N, CA, C and O atoms as a Tripos MOL2 file, in Angstrom:
@<TRIPOS>MOLECULE
protein
  308   307    77     0     0
PROTEIN
NO_CHARGES

@<TRIPOS>ATOM
      1 N         115.7470  115.5400  111.7290 N.3       1 MET1
      2 CA        116.3020  115.2860  110.3790 C.3       1 MET1
      3 C         117.4510  114.3430  110.3700 C.2       1 MET1
      4 O         117.6910  113.6500  109.3810 O.2       1 MET1
      5 N         118.2420  114.3010  111.5740 N.am      2 GLN2
      6 CA        119.1470  113.2920  111.6420 C.3       2 GLN2
      7 C         118.6510  111.8620  111.6170 C.2       2 GLN2
      8 O         119.1610  110.9830  110.9220 O.2       2 GLN2
      9 N         117.5220  111.6810  112.5040 N.am      3 GLN3
     10 CA        117.0850  110.5020  112.4580 C.3       3 GLN3
     11 C         116.5900  109.9160  110.8440 C.2       3 GLN3
     12 O         116.7910  108.7770  110.4220 O.2       3 GLN3
     13 N         116.0380  110.8140  110.2570 N.am      4 LEU4
     14 CA        115.6910  110.4930  108.8720 C.3       4 LEU4
     15 C         116.8990  110.2970  107.8670 C.2       4 LEU4
     16 O         116.8120  109.4400  106.9870 O.2       4 LEU4
     17 N         118.0090  111.0800  107.9960 N.am      5 THR5
     18 CA        119.1070  111.0890  107.1580 C.3       5 THR5
     19 C         119.8600  109.6380  107.4770 C.2       5 THR5
     20 O         120.3840  108.9610  106.5920 O.2       5 THR5
     21 N         119.8310  109.2900  108.8030 N.am      6 ALA6
     22 CA        120.4530  107.7920  109.0020 C.3       6 ALA6
     23 C         119.9590  106.7420  108.3270 C.2       6 ALA6
     24 O         120.5570  105.6660  108.3110 O.2       6 ALA6
     25 N         118.5800  106.9810  107.5670 N.am      7 HIS7
     26 CA        118.0460  105.8560  107.0860 C.3       7 HIS7
     27 C         118.3330  105.8250  105.5480 C.2       7 HIS7
     28 O         118.2540  104.7290  104.9930 O.2       7 HIS7
     29 N         118.7050  107.0860  104.7050 N.am      8 PHE8
     30 CA        118.9700  107.1070  103.6040 C.3       8 PHE8
     31 C         120.2480  107.5040  103.1100 C.2       8 PHE8
     32 O         120.9230  108.1800  103.8870 O.2       8 PHE8
     33 N         120.7380  107.2340  101.9780 N.am      9 ALA9
     34 CA        121.9620  107.2140  101.3830 C.3       9 ALA9
     35 C         122.0200  108.8250  100.8260 C.2       9 ALA9
     36 O         122.5100  108.9850   99.7090 O.2       9 ALA9
     37 N         121.6110  109.8380  101.4530 N.am     10 MET10
     38 CA        121.6740  111.0260  100.7680 C.3      10 MET10
     39 C         121.7950  112.1300  102.0990 C.2      10 MET10
     40 O         121.3960  111.9710  103.2530 O.2      10 MET10
     41 N         122.4660  113.2410  101.5110 N.am     11 ARG11
     42 CA        122.7900  114.4170  102.8230 C.3      11 ARG11
     43 C         121.5810  114.9950  102.9770 C.2      11 ARG11
     44 O         120.6450  114.8630  102.1890 O.2      11 ARG11
     45 N         121.5710  115.7470  104.1500 N.am     12 ARG12
     46 CA        120.4770  116.5260  104.7230 C.3      12 ARG12
     47 C         119.8340  117.4130  103.7340 C.2      12 ARG12
     48 O         118.6100  117.3600  103.6150 O.2      12 ARG12
     49 N         120.6510  118.3620  102.8880 N.am     13 PRO13
     50 CA        119.9180  119.2580  101.9930 C.3      13 PRO13
     51 C         119.0710  118.2550  100.9480 C.2      13 PRO13
     52 O         117.9110  118.6080  100.7370 O.2      13 PRO13
     53 N         119.4750  117.2020  100.3620 N.am     14 SER14
     54 CA        118.9510  116.5070   99.4780 C.3      14 SER14
     55 C         117.2830  115.8760  100.1490 C.2      14 SER14
     56 O         116.1520  115.8420   99.6630 O.2      14 SER14
     57 N         117.7810  115.5090  101.2790 N.am     15 LEU15
     58 CA        116.5220  115.0480  102.1700 C.3      15 LEU15
     59 C         115.3760  116.1010  102.4720 C.2      15 LEU15
     60 O         114.1650  115.8810  102.4970 O.2      15 LEU15
     61 N         115.9190  117.0800  102.6560 N.am     16 SER16
     62 CA        114.9660  118.5060  102.8830 C.3      16 SER16
     63 C         114.3280  119.0100  101.5120 C.2      16 SER16
     64 O         113.2720  119.6370  101.6080 O.2      16 SER16
     65 N         114.8490  118.8040  100.2900 N.am     17 GLU17
     66 CA        114.3440  119.1370   99.0400 C.3      17 GLU17
     67 C         113.3430  117.8020   98.9100 C.2      17 GLU17
     68 O         112.2300  118.0840   98.4660 O.2      17 GLU17
     69 N         113.5290  116.6280   99.1740 N.am     18 HIS18
     70 CA        112.5110  115.6690   98.8090 C.3      18 HIS18
     71 C         111.3760  115.8550   99.6930 C.2      18 HIS18
     72 O         110.2180  115.7690   99.2840 O.2      18 HIS18
     73 N         111.6960  116.1190  100.9470 N.am     19 LEU19
     74 CA        110.5220  116.3780  101.7400 C.3      19 LEU19
     75 C         109.6560  117.5480  101.4490 C.2      19 LEU19
     76 O         108.4690  117.4980  101.7710 O.2      19 LEU19
     77 N         110.1600  118.6120  100.8580 N.am     20 LYS20
     78 CA        109.4870  119.8280  100.2180 C.3      20 LYS20
     79 C         108.5960  119.4850   99.3250 C.2      20 LYS20
     80 O         107.4580  119.9500   99.3870 O.2      20 LYS20
     81 N         108.9600  118.6320   98.3700 N.am     21 VAL21
     82 CA        108.1630  118.1170   97.0890 C.3      21 VAL21
     83 C         107.0050  117.2200   97.7500 C.2      21 VAL21
     84 O         105.8500  117.3670   97.3490 O.2      21 VAL21
     85 N         107.2710  116.3960   98.6450 N.am     22 LEU22
     86 CA        106.3050  115.6070   99.4890 C.3      22 LEU22
     87 C         105.2750  116.4800  100.1720 C.2      22 LEU22
     88 O         104.0900  116.1470  100.1440 O.2      22 LEU22
     89 N         105.6530  117.5260  100.7550 N.am     23 ARG23
     90 CA        104.8580  118.4120  101.4490 C.3      23 ARG23
     91 C         103.9010  119.2770  100.4310 C.2      23 ARG23
     92 O         102.7060  119.4910  100.6350 O.2      23 ARG23
     93 N         104.6540  119.7360   99.2900 N.am     24 ASP24
     94 CA        103.9820  120.4410   98.2750 C.3      24 ASP24
     95 C         102.8270  119.7860   97.7380 C.2      24 ASP24
     96 O         101.7940  120.4380   97.5830 O.2      24 ASP24
     97 N         102.8810  118.5830   97.4390 N.am     25 VAL25
     98 CA        101.6930  117.7860   96.7260 C.3      25 VAL25
     99 C         100.8770  117.0880   97.7880 C.2      25 VAL25
    100 O         100.0110  116.2750   97.4660 O.2      25 VAL25
    101 N         101.1750  117.4360   99.2500 N.am     26 GLY26
    102 CA        100.2570  116.8260  100.2320 C.3      26 GLY26
    103 C         100.3900  115.5980  100.6000 C.2      26 GLY26
    104 O          99.4420  115.0870  101.1970 O.2      26 GLY26
    105 N         101.5690  114.8240  100.3470 N.am     27 LEU27
    106 CA        101.7680  113.4710  100.9900 C.3      27 LEU27
    107 C         102.3600  113.4400  102.1590 C.2      27 LEU27
    108 O         102.3200  112.3820  102.7870 O.2      27 LEU27
    109 N         102.9200  114.3790  102.6160 N.am     28 VAL28
    110 CA        103.3750  114.4960  104.2050 C.3      28 VAL28
    111 C         103.0130  115.7000  104.6950 C.2      28 VAL28
    112 O         102.7460  116.6170  103.9190 O.2      28 VAL28
    113 N         102.9570  115.8550  106.0340 N.am     29 ASN29
    114 CA        102.5190  117.0530  106.7390 C.3      29 ASN29
    115 C         103.6580  117.2320  107.6900 C.2      29 ASN29
    116 O         104.2030  116.2120  108.1120 O.2      29 ASN29
    117 N         104.1140  118.4870  108.1050 N.am     30 GLU30
    118 CA        105.2090  118.8170  108.9080 C.3      30 GLU30
    119 C         104.7180  119.4860  110.1300 C.2      30 GLU30
    120 O         103.8880  120.3890  110.0280 O.2      30 GLU30
    121 N         105.1620  119.1150  111.2570 N.am     31 ARG31
    122 CA        104.7520  119.9690  112.5110 C.3      31 ARG31
    123 C         106.3410  120.1520  113.0870 C.2      31 ARG31
    124 O         107.2510  119.3270  113.0120 O.2      31 ARG31
    125 N         106.3690  121.5300  113.6940 N.am     32 LYS32
    126 CA        107.6580  121.8610  114.0210 C.3      32 LYS32
    127 C         107.3330  121.9700  115.6750 C.2      32 LYS32
    128 O         106.2450  122.3450  116.1110 O.2      32 LYS32
    129 N         108.3980  121.5990  116.4520 N.am     33 GLN33
    130 CA        108.3470  121.7000  117.7390 C.3      33 GLN33
    131 C         109.6090  121.9990  118.2960 C.2      33 GLN33
    132 O         110.4370  121.0990  118.4390 O.2      33 GLN33
    133 N         109.8720  123.2900  118.6630 N.am     34 GLY34
    134 CA        111.0440  123.7400  119.0120 C.3      34 GLY34
    135 C         111.9700  123.8160  117.8890 C.2      34 GLY34
    136 O         111.6570  124.5370  116.9420 O.2      34 GLY34
    137 N         113.1870  123.1000  117.8650 N.am     35 ARG35
    138 CA        114.1490  122.8880  116.6930 C.3      35 ARG35
    139 C         113.7360  121.6980  115.8890 C.2      35 ARG35
    140 O         114.1850  121.5820  114.7490 O.2      35 ARG35
    141 N         112.9450  120.8320  116.3640 N.am     36 GLN36
    142 CA        112.6910  119.5600  115.7820 C.3      36 GLN36
    143 C         111.6250  119.7600  114.7910 C.2      36 GLN36
    144 O         110.8710  120.7170  114.9670 O.2      36 GLN36
    145 N         111.4550  119.0030  113.7870 N.am     37 ARG37
    146 CA        110.4590  118.6720  112.7070 C.3      37 ARG37
    147 C         109.8900  117.5930  112.5830 C.2      37 ARG37
    148 O         110.6120  116.6930  112.1550 O.2      37 ARG37
    149 N         108.7000  117.2980  112.8290 N.am     38 TYR38
    150 CA        108.1700  115.9500  112.7900 C.3      38 TYR38
    151 C         107.3230  115.9160  111.4690 C.2      38 TYR38
    152 O         106.5440  116.8360  111.2200 O.2      38 TYR38
    153 N         107.4940  114.7690  110.5620 N.am     39 TYR39
    154 CA        106.6680  114.5470  109.4690 C.3      39 TYR39
    155 C         105.8670  113.3950  109.5330 C.2      39 TYR39
    156 O         106.2320  112.3310  110.0330 O.2      39 TYR39
    157 N         104.5410  113.6610  108.9160 N.am     40 TYR40
    158 CA        103.5450  112.5280  109.1290 C.3      40 TYR40
    159 C         103.1460  112.3130  107.7480 C.2      40 TYR40
    160 O         102.9470  113.2340  106.9560 O.2      40 TYR40
    161 N         103.0300  111.0670  107.4720 N.am     41 LEU41
    162 CA        102.2110  110.7350  106.3050 C.3      41 LEU41
    163 C         100.8880  111.0140  106.0330 C.2      41 LEU41
    164 O         100.0720  110.8590  106.9410 O.2      41 LEU41
    165 N         100.5420  111.3820  104.9940 N.am     42 GLU42
    166 CA         98.9790  112.0360  104.5330 C.3      42 GLU42
    167 C          98.7620  110.5960  103.6810 C.2      42 GLU42
    168 O          99.3940  110.3920  102.6450 O.2      42 GLU42
    169 N          97.8980  109.7170  104.1720 N.am     43 PRO43
    170 CA         97.6630  108.7240  103.2820 C.3      43 PRO43
    171 C          96.5260  108.9490  102.3410 C.2      43 PRO43
    172 O          96.4730  108.2590  101.3230 O.2      43 PRO43
    173 N          95.6630  109.7970  102.5690 N.am     44 GLU44
    174 CA         94.4870  110.0190  101.5800 C.3      44 GLU44
    175 C          94.8660  110.1220  100.1030 C.2      44 GLU44
    176 O          94.3380  109.3560   99.2970 O.2      44 GLU44
    177 N          95.8350  111.1170   99.6820 N.am     45 PRO45
    178 CA         96.1130  111.1380   98.3450 C.3      45 PRO45
    179 C          96.5100  109.7110   97.7930 C.2      45 PRO45
    180 O          96.0930  109.2740   96.7200 O.2      45 PRO45
    181 N          97.3910  109.0110   98.6720 N.am     46 LEU46
    182 CA         97.8000  107.5350   98.1250 C.3      46 LEU46
    183 C          96.5520  106.6100   98.0730 C.2      46 LEU46
    184 O          96.4610  105.7450   97.2020 O.2      46 LEU46
    185 N          95.7260  106.7750   98.8840 N.am     47 ARG47
    186 CA         94.3210  106.0280   98.5560 C.3      47 ARG47
    187 C          93.6030  106.4070   97.4620 C.2      47 ARG47
    188 O          92.8810  105.5610   96.9330 O.2      47 ARG47
    189 N          93.6590  107.5190   97.0150 N.am     48 GLU48
    190 CA         92.9390  108.0920   95.7220 C.3      48 GLU48
    191 C          93.6550  107.3770   94.5020 C.2      48 GLU48
    192 O          93.0390  106.7640   93.6300 O.2      48 GLU48
    193 N          95.0500  107.5320   94.5460 N.am     49 VAL49
    194 CA         95.8120  106.7740   93.5110 C.3      49 VAL49
    195 C          95.6040  105.3360   93.4130 C.2      49 VAL49
    196 O          95.4560  104.7910   92.3190 O.2      49 VAL49
    197 N          95.5840  104.6230   94.6530 N.am     50 GLN50
    198 CA         95.4000  103.1620   94.5780 C.3      50 GLN50
    199 C          93.8370  102.9600   94.1200 C.2      50 GLN50
    200 O          93.5850  101.9490   93.4650 O.2      50 GLN50
    201 N          92.9620  103.7130   94.3770 N.am     51 ALA51
    202 CA         91.4320  103.5320   93.9010 C.3      51 ALA51
    203 C          91.5600  103.7250   92.4410 C.2      51 ALA51
    204 O          90.9710  102.9200   91.7200 O.2      51 ALA51
    205 N          92.2440  104.6750   91.9050 N.am     52 TRP52
    206 CA         92.4110  104.7720   90.5210 C.3      52 TRP52
    207 C          93.0280  103.7030   89.7290 C.2      52 TRP52
    208 O          92.6180  103.3600   88.6200 O.2      52 TRP52
    209 N          94.0060  103.2030   90.3280 N.am     53 LEU53
    210 CA         94.7930  102.0160   89.8250 C.3      53 LEU53
    211 C          93.9870  100.6850   89.8420 C.2      53 LEU53
    212 O          94.0590   99.9150   88.8840 O.2      53 LEU53
    213 N          93.2540  100.4280   90.8800 N.am     54 ALA54
    214 CA         92.7090   99.2830   90.9330 C.3      54 ALA54
    215 C          91.9400   98.5180   89.9150 C.2      54 ALA54
    216 O          91.8880   97.2890   89.9320 O.2      54 ALA54
    217 N          91.3120   99.2980   88.9790 N.am     55 PRO55
    218 CA         90.9110   98.5640   87.6740 C.3      55 PRO55
    219 C          92.0990   97.8130   86.7710 C.2      55 PRO55
    220 O          92.0600   96.7540   86.1440 O.2      55 PRO55
    221 N          93.0470   98.6730   86.9360 N.am     56 TYR56
    222 CA         94.3180   98.1150   86.0370 C.3      56 TYR56
    223 C          95.1130   96.9640   86.7300 C.2      56 TYR56
    224 O          95.7330   96.1000   86.1100 O.2      56 TYR56
    225 N          95.0160   97.0600   88.1780 N.am     57 GLU57
    226 CA         95.5890   96.1000   88.8840 C.3      57 GLU57
    227 C          94.8970   94.7250   88.6070 C.2      57 GLU57
    228 O          95.5310   93.7180   88.2920 O.2      57 GLU57
    229 N          93.5210   94.7740   88.7550 N.am     58 GLN58
    230 CA         92.7150   93.5660   88.3010 C.3      58 GLN58
    231 C          92.9910   93.1270   86.9480 C.2      58 GLN58
    232 O          93.1660   91.9380   86.6800 O.2      58 GLN58
    233 N          93.0350   94.0530   86.0920 N.am     59 PHE59
    234 CA         93.3760   93.6360   84.6470 C.3      59 PHE59
    235 C          94.4940   92.7020   84.4620 C.2      59 PHE59
    236 O          94.4390   91.6240   83.8700 O.2      59 PHE59
    237 N          95.6980   93.3280   85.1350 N.am     60 TRP60
    238 CA         96.9620   92.7290   84.9130 C.3      60 TRP60
    239 C          97.1200   91.5060   85.8120 C.2      60 TRP60
    240 O          98.0000   90.6840   85.5580 O.2      60 TRP60
    241 N          96.2910   91.3530   86.8660 N.am     61 LYS61
    242 CA         96.3120   90.1600   87.6450 C.3      61 LYS61
    243 C          95.5800   89.0250   86.8130 C.2      61 LYS61
    244 O          95.9780   87.8610   86.7570 O.2      61 LYS61
    245 N          94.5390   89.4880   86.2220 N.am     62 ASN62
    246 CA         93.8030   88.3650   85.3690 C.3      62 ASN62
    247 C          94.6880   87.8150   84.2070 C.2      62 ASN62
    248 O          94.6770   86.6290   83.8760 O.2      62 ASN62
    249 N          95.4990   88.8280   83.5830 N.am     63 ARG63
    250 CA         96.3130   88.5550   82.4160 C.3      63 ARG63
    251 C          97.4160   87.6520   82.8500 C.2      63 ARG63
    252 O          97.7010   86.7580   82.0530 O.2      63 ARG63
    253 N          98.0680   87.7140   83.9270 N.am     64 PHE64
    254 CA         99.0780   86.9320   84.3520 C.3      64 PHE64
    255 C          98.5000   85.5100   84.9100 C.2      64 PHE64
    256 O          99.2030   84.5120   84.7520 O.2      64 PHE64
    257 N          97.3570   85.4090   85.4950 N.am     65 THR65
    258 CA         96.6570   84.2790   85.7070 C.3      65 THR65
    259 C          96.4170   83.4700   84.6010 C.2      65 THR65
    260 O          96.6740   82.2670   84.6560 O.2      65 THR65
    261 N          95.8760   84.0790   83.4310 N.am     66 ASN66
    262 CA         95.6750   83.4070   82.1430 C.3      66 ASN66
    263 C          96.9220   82.8330   81.5720 C.2      66 ASN66
    264 O          97.0200   81.7320   81.0300 O.2      66 ASN66
    265 N          97.8730   83.7180   81.7600 N.am     67 LEU67
    266 CA         99.1560   83.2680   80.9900 C.3      67 LEU67
    267 C          99.6420   81.9600   82.0360 C.2      67 LEU67
    268 O          99.9560   80.8620   81.5770 O.2      67 LEU67
    269 N          99.6450   82.1930   83.1190 N.am     68 GLU68
    270 CA        100.0670   81.0830   83.8580 C.3      68 GLU68
    271 C          99.3870   79.6890   83.7050 C.2      68 GLU68
    272 O          99.9730   78.6080   83.7560 O.2      68 GLU68
    273 N          97.9660   79.9040   83.4970 N.am     69 THR69
    274 CA         97.3320   78.6770   83.0470 C.3      69 THR69
    275 C          97.8060   78.0540   81.6190 C.2      69 THR69
    276 O          98.0710   76.8710   81.4060 O.2      69 THR69
    277 N          97.8500   79.1740   80.6590 N.am     70 LEU70
    278 CA         98.2420   78.6730   79.3180 C.3      70 LEU70
    279 C          99.6360   77.9940   79.3160 C.2      70 LEU70
    280 O          99.8970   77.1020   78.5080 O.2      70 LEU70
    281 N         100.4400   78.3930   80.1520 N.am     71 LEU71
    282 CA        101.8190   78.0030   80.1700 C.3      71 LEU71
    283 C         101.9660   76.5720   80.8960 C.2      71 LEU71
    284 O         102.8130   75.7380   80.5750 O.2      71 LEU71
    285 N         101.0450   76.4170   81.8880 N.am     72 ALA72
    286 CA        100.8240   75.0950   82.7220 C.3      72 ALA72
    287 C         100.2430   74.1800   81.5730 C.2      72 ALA72
    288 O         100.7790   73.0730   81.5050 O.2      72 ALA72
    289 N          99.4190   74.3960   80.8180 N.am     73 GLU73
    290 CA         98.6960   73.5640   79.9800 C.3      73 GLU73
    291 C          99.8420   73.0340   78.9670 C.2      73 GLU73
    292 O          99.8060   71.8270   78.7310 O.2      73 GLU73
    293 N         100.8270   73.7790   78.3600 N.am     74 GLU74
    294 CA        101.5270   73.5780   77.2980 C.3      74 GLU74
    295 C         102.8040   72.8730   77.9740 C.2      74 GLU74
    296 O         103.4920   72.1440   77.2600 O.2      74 GLU74
    297 N         103.1310   73.0520   79.2550 N.am     75 ASN75
    298 CA        104.4730   72.1140   79.8420 C.3      75 ASN75
    299 C         103.8240   71.7160   81.2060 C.2      75 ASN75
    300 O         103.9680   72.3360   82.2600 O.2      75 ASN75
    301 N         102.9460   70.3680   80.9790 N.am     76 PRO76
    302 CA        102.3810   69.9790   82.3590 C.3      76 PRO76
    303 C         103.4250   69.3050   83.4000 C.2      76 PRO76
    304 O         103.0100   68.7320   84.4070 O.2      76 PRO76
    305 N         104.7100   69.3990   83.1180 N.am     77 GLU77
    306 CA        105.6820   69.1210   84.1850 C.3      77 GLU77
    307 C         105.6090   69.7370   85.4440 C.2      77 GLU77
    308 O         106.4440   69.4750   86.3090 O.2      77 GLU77
@<TRIPOS>BOND
     1     1     2 1
     2     2     3 1
     3     3     4 2
     4     3     5 am
     5     5     6 1
     6     6     7 1
     7     7     8 2
     8     7     9 am
     9     9    10 1
    10    10    11 1
    11    11    12 2
    12    11    13 am
    13    13    14 1
    14    14    15 1
    15    15    16 2
    16    15    17 am
    17    17    18 1
    18    18    19 1
    19    19    20 2
    20    19    21 am
    21    21    22 1
    22    22    23 1
    23    23    24 2
    24    23    25 am
    25    25    26 1
    26    26    27 1
    27    27    28 2
    28    27    29 am
    29    29    30 1
    30    30    31 1
    31    31    32 2
    32    31    33 am
    33    33    34 1
    34    34    35 1
    35    35    36 2
    36    35    37 am
    37    37    38 1
    38    38    39 1
    39    39    40 2
    40    39    41 am
    41    41    42 1
    42    42    43 1
    43    43    44 2
    44    43    45 am
    45    45    46 1
    46    46    47 1
    47    47    48 2
    48    47    49 am
    49    49    50 1
    50    50    51 1
    51    51    52 2
    52    51    53 am
    53    53    54 1
    54    54    55 1
    55    55    56 2
    56    55    57 am
    57    57    58 1
    58    58    59 1
    59    59    60 2
    60    59    61 am
    61    61    62 1
    62    62    63 1
    63    63    64 2
    64    63    65 am
    65    65    66 1
    66    66    67 1
    67    67    68 2
    68    67    69 am
    69    69    70 1
    70    70    71 1
    71    71    72 2
    72    71    73 am
    73    73    74 1
    74    74    75 1
    75    75    76 2
    76    75    77 am
    77    77    78 1
    78    78    79 1
    79    79    80 2
    80    79    81 am
    81    81    82 1
    82    82    83 1
    83    83    84 2
    84    83    85 am
    85    85    86 1
    86    86    87 1
    87    87    88 2
    88    87    89 am
    89    89    90 1
    90    90    91 1
    91    91    92 2
    92    91    93 am
    93    93    94 1
    94    94    95 1
    95    95    96 2
    96    95    97 am
    97    97    98 1
    98    98    99 1
    99    99   100 2
   100    99   101 am
   101   101   102 1
   102   102   103 1
   103   103   104 2
   104   103   105 am
   105   105   106 1
   106   106   107 1
   107   107   108 2
   108   107   109 am
   109   109   110 1
   110   110   111 1
   111   111   112 2
   112   111   113 am
   113   113   114 1
   114   114   115 1
   115   115   116 2
   116   115   117 am
   117   117   118 1
   118   118   119 1
   119   119   120 2
   120   119   121 am
   121   121   122 1
   122   122   123 1
   123   123   124 2
   124   123   125 am
   125   125   126 1
   126   126   127 1
   127   127   128 2
   128   127   129 am
   129   129   130 1
   130   130   131 1
   131   131   132 2
   132   131   133 am
   133   133   134 1
   134   134   135 1
   135   135   136 2
   136   135   137 am
   137   137   138 1
   138   138   139 1
   139   139   140 2
   140   139   141 am
   141   141   142 1
   142   142   143 1
   143   143   144 2
   144   143   145 am
   145   145   146 1
   146   146   147 1
   147   147   148 2
   148   147   149 am
   149   149   150 1
   150   150   151 1
   151   151   152 2
   152   151   153 am
   153   153   154 1
   154   154   155 1
   155   155   156 2
   156   155   157 am
   157   157   158 1
   158   158   159 1
   159   159   160 2
   160   159   161 am
   161   161   162 1
   162   162   163 1
   163   163   164 2
   164   163   165 am
   165   165   166 1
   166   166   167 1
   167   167   168 2
   168   167   169 am
   169   169   170 1
   170   170   171 1
   171   171   172 2
   172   171   173 am
   173   173   174 1
   174   174   175 1
   175   175   176 2
   176   175   177 am
   177   177   178 1
   178   178   179 1
   179   179   180 2
   180   179   181 am
   181   181   182 1
   182   182   183 1
   183   183   184 2
   184   183   185 am
   185   185   186 1
   186   186   187 1
   187   187   188 2
   188   187   189 am
   189   189   190 1
   190   190   191 1
   191   191   192 2
   192   191   193 am
   193   193   194 1
   194   194   195 1
   195   195   196 2
   196   195   197 am
   197   197   198 1
   198   198   199 1
   199   199   200 2
   200   199   201 am
   201   201   202 1
   202   202   203 1
   203   203   204 2
   204   203   205 am
   205   205   206 1
   206   206   207 1
   207   207   208 2
   208   207   209 am
   209   209   210 1
   210   210   211 1
   211   211   212 2
   212   211   213 am
   213   213   214 1
   214   214   215 1
   215   215   216 2
   216   215   217 am
   217   217   218 1
   218   218   219 1
   219   219   220 2
   220   219   221 am
   221   221   222 1
   222   222   223 1
   223   223   224 2
   224   223   225 am
   225   225   226 1
   226   226   227 1
   227   227   228 2
   228   227   229 am
   229   229   230 1
   230   230   231 1
   231   231   232 2
   232   231   233 am
   233   233   234 1
   234   234   235 1
   235   235   236 2
   236   235   237 am
   237   237   238 1
   238   238   239 1
   239   239   240 2
   240   239   241 am
   241   241   242 1
   242   242   243 1
   243   243   244 2
   244   243   245 am
   245   245   246 1
   246   246   247 1
   247   247   248 2
   248   247   249 am
   249   249   250 1
   250   250   251 1
   251   251   252 2
   252   251   253 am
   253   253   254 1
   254   254   255 1
   255   255   256 2
   256   255   257 am
   257   257   258 1
   258   258   259 1
   259   259   260 2
   260   259   261 am
   261   261   262 1
   262   262   263 1
   263   263   264 2
   264   263   265 am
   265   265   266 1
   266   266   267 1
   267   267   268 2
   268   267   269 am
   269   269   270 1
   270   270   271 1
   271   271   272 2
   272   271   273 am
   273   273   274 1
   274   274   275 1
   275   275   276 2
   276   275   277 am
   277   277   278 1
   278   278   279 1
   279   279   280 2
   280   279   281 am
   281   281   282 1
   282   282   283 1
   283   283   284 2
   284   283   285 am
   285   285   286 1
   286   286   287 1
   287   287   288 2
   288   287   289 am
   289   289   290 1
   290   290   291 1
   291   291   292 2
   292   291   293 am
   293   293   294 1
   294   294   295 1
   295   295   296 2
   296   295   297 am
   297   297   298 1
   298   298   299 1
   299   299   300 2
   300   299   301 am
   301   301   302 1
   302   302   303 1
   303   303   304 2
   304   303   305 am
   305   305   306 1
   306   306   307 1
   307   307   308 2
@<TRIPOS>SUBSTRUCTURE
     1 MET1         2 RESIDUE 1 A MET
     2 GLN2         6 RESIDUE 1 A GLN
     3 GLN3        10 RESIDUE 1 A GLN
     4 LEU4        14 RESIDUE 1 A LEU
     5 THR5        18 RESIDUE 1 A THR
     6 ALA6        22 RESIDUE 1 A ALA
     7 HIS7        26 RESIDUE 1 A HIS
     8 PHE8        30 RESIDUE 1 A PHE
     9 ALA9        34 RESIDUE 1 A ALA
    10 MET10       38 RESIDUE 1 A MET
    11 ARG11       42 RESIDUE 1 A ARG
    12 ARG12       46 RESIDUE 1 A ARG
    13 PRO13       50 RESIDUE 1 A PRO
    14 SER14       54 RESIDUE 1 A SER
    15 LEU15       58 RESIDUE 1 A LEU
    16 SER16       62 RESIDUE 1 A SER
    17 GLU17       66 RESIDUE 1 A GLU
    18 HIS18       70 RESIDUE 1 A HIS
    19 LEU19       74 RESIDUE 1 A LEU
    20 LYS20       78 RESIDUE 1 A LYS
    21 VAL21       82 RESIDUE 1 A VAL
    22 LEU22       86 RESIDUE 1 A LEU
    23 ARG23       90 RESIDUE 1 A ARG
    24 ASP24       94 RESIDUE 1 A ASP
    25 VAL25       98 RESIDUE 1 A VAL
    26 GLY26      102 RESIDUE 1 A GLY
    27 LEU27      106 RESIDUE 1 A LEU
    28 VAL28      110 RESIDUE 1 A VAL
    29 ASN29      114 RESIDUE 1 A ASN
    30 GLU30      118 RESIDUE 1 A GLU
    31 ARG31      122 RESIDUE 1 A ARG
    32 LYS32      126 RESIDUE 1 A LYS
    33 GLN33      130 RESIDUE 1 A GLN
    34 GLY34      134 RESIDUE 1 A GLY
    35 ARG35      138 RESIDUE 1 A ARG
    36 GLN36      142 RESIDUE 1 A GLN
    37 ARG37      146 RESIDUE 1 A ARG
    38 TYR38      150 RESIDUE 1 A TYR
    39 TYR39      154 RESIDUE 1 A TYR
    40 TYR40      158 RESIDUE 1 A TYR
    41 LEU41      162 RESIDUE 1 A LEU
    42 GLU42      166 RESIDUE 1 A GLU
    43 PRO43      170 RESIDUE 1 A PRO
    44 GLU44      174 RESIDUE 1 A GLU
    45 PRO45      178 RESIDUE 1 A PRO
    46 LEU46      182 RESIDUE 1 A LEU
    47 ARG47      186 RESIDUE 1 A ARG
    48 GLU48      190 RESIDUE 1 A GLU
    49 VAL49      194 RESIDUE 1 A VAL
    50 GLN50      198 RESIDUE 1 A GLN
    51 ALA51      202 RESIDUE 1 A ALA
    52 TRP52      206 RESIDUE 1 A TRP
    53 LEU53      210 RESIDUE 1 A LEU
    54 ALA54      214 RESIDUE 1 A ALA
    55 PRO55      218 RESIDUE 1 A PRO
    56 TYR56      222 RESIDUE 1 A TYR
    57 GLU57      226 RESIDUE 1 A GLU
    58 GLN58      230 RESIDUE 1 A GLN
    59 PHE59      234 RESIDUE 1 A PHE
    60 TRP60      238 RESIDUE 1 A TRP
    61 LYS61      242 RESIDUE 1 A LYS
    62 ASN62      246 RESIDUE 1 A ASN
    63 ARG63      250 RESIDUE 1 A ARG
    64 PHE64      254 RESIDUE 1 A PHE
    65 THR65      258 RESIDUE 1 A THR
    66 ASN66      262 RESIDUE 1 A ASN
    67 LEU67      266 RESIDUE 1 A LEU
    68 GLU68      270 RESIDUE 1 A GLU
    69 THR69      274 RESIDUE 1 A THR
    70 LEU70      278 RESIDUE 1 A LEU
    71 LEU71      282 RESIDUE 1 A LEU
    72 ALA72      286 RESIDUE 1 A ALA
    73 GLU73      290 RESIDUE 1 A GLU
    74 GLU74      294 RESIDUE 1 A GLU
    75 ASN75      298 RESIDUE 1 A ASN
    76 PRO76      302 RESIDUE 1 A PRO
    77 GLU77      306 RESIDUE 1 A GLU
């Protein structure tokens, strides 16, 4: 836990609470070895979110590309 807290501006109890939430929703997995706890990212739920968001991402990329083209046509400088 000390190695994790060194990277964040929060105290150990706060970090523990955040890790508990991440464990509860399946985004991280915990392995205990003696007094140490090791946390591992579970990427599959994030892949599911990414797949769900992909059509929206493409929509907004197209919109911004169209906006960029329109602005370039109006100001050819």
